[in-house]
C-alpha positions in Angstrom: -16.8 0.7 -6.0 -17.3 -2.6 -4.0 -17.4 -3.5 -0.6 -13.5 -3.7 -0.1 -13.7 0.3 -1.4 -16.7 1.3 1.2 -15.0 -0.3 4.2 -11.4 0.3 4.6 -10.9 -2.7 7.5 -12.4 -5.2 4.7 -9.8 -4.0 2.0 -6.7 -5.5 4.0 -6.7 -9.1 4.3 -4.5 -10.8 6.6 -1.9 -13.3 5.1 -0.1 -13.8 8.2 1.3 -11.8 11.0 3.4 -9.5 9.8 1.5 -9.3 6.2 -1.7 -8.2 4.6 -3.1 -8.3 0.7 -4.5 -4.7 0.0 -7.9 -5.8 -2.1 -9.3 -2.6 -2.9 -8.7 0.2 -5.8 -6.0 2.9 -5.1 -7.6 5.7 -6.7 -8.6 9.5 -5.9 -12.0 8.3 -4.6 -10.7 5.7 -2.2 -7.3 6.8 -0.7 -8.9 8.8 2.2 -10.6 6.2 3.4 -7.7 3.8 2.9 -5.0 6.0 4.4 -6.0 5.6 8.0 -6.4 2.0 8.1 -3.0 1.5 6.5 -1.4 4.1 9.3 -3.1 2.0 11.8 -1.7 -1.4 10.5 2.2 0.2 9.9 1.9 1.5 13.5 0.8 -1.8 14.9 3.4 -3.5 13.1 6.3 -5.2 15.1 9.3 -3.8 12.8 8.1 -5.2 9.1 4.7 -4.9 7.5 4.5 -6.4 3.9 1.3 -5.7 1.7 0.7 -7.7 -1.3 -0.2 -5.6 -4.1 -1.7 -8.4 -6.4 -5.4 -7.6 -5.7 -5.5 -4.2 -6.3 -7.7 -3.8 -9.4 -6.8 -0.1 -10.3 -4.5 2.7 -9.5 -3.9 6.5 -10.4 -1.7 9.1 -9.3 -3.5 9.6 -5.7 -3.0 5.8 -5.1 0.6 5.9 -5.7 0.7 8.9 -3.7 -0.8 7.0 -0.8 1.9 4.1 -0.8 4.7 6.6 -0.6 2.8 8.4 2.3 2.5 4.8 3.9 6.4 4.5 3.2 7.4 7.9 4.9 5.3 7.1 7.9 6.7 3.5 8.4 10.4 5.0 7.9 9.6 8.1 10.6 8.2 5.5 13.1 11.6 3.1 12.4 10.1 0.4 10.9 10.0 -1.6 7.3 6.9 -1.5 5.0 7.6 -3.9 1.8 5.3 -3.7 -1.0 5.1 -7.2 -3.0 3.6 -8.3 -6.4 2.7 -5.1 -7.6 1.0 -4.8 -10.9 2.8 -3.6 -14.2 0.5 -0.7 -14.6 1.6 0.3 -10.9 5.1 -0.1 -11.7 4.5 1.9 -14.9 2.8 4.8 -13.0 5.7 4.9 -10.4 8.3 5.0 -13.4 6.7 7.9 -15.1 6.4 9.7 -11.5 9.7 9.1 -10.7 9.0 7.2 -7.5 9.8 3.6 -8.8 12.9 3.5 -6.6 11.0 4.2 -3.8 8.6 0.9 -4.7 11.6 -1.1 -5.5 13.9 -0.3 -2.5 10.4 -1.0 0.0 10.5 -4.5 -1.8 13.9 -5.7 -1.3 14.6 -8.0 2.1 
């Protein structure tokens, strides 16, 4: 696991005031460390937060569950979380898990 996987703060690179690029694997071994940082970013967002997933090198079902968890947290807080540029492998896993619509609706403006 690289430095981004070891340090949750380094896994999120700010791209603008309301957006971050996630730069870490979303796997069973990383989700526990990443969860708190993601929740903190959602809580700090003014109303909408965009997370670019193009730099996520790998994902498994635990990583997908984390993305769904962040969506639920954002909705519960009255905020909008948008995922953009998800890799085809992530979308295929979401389709297989029957949660693709959650990721798609989170990405629509």
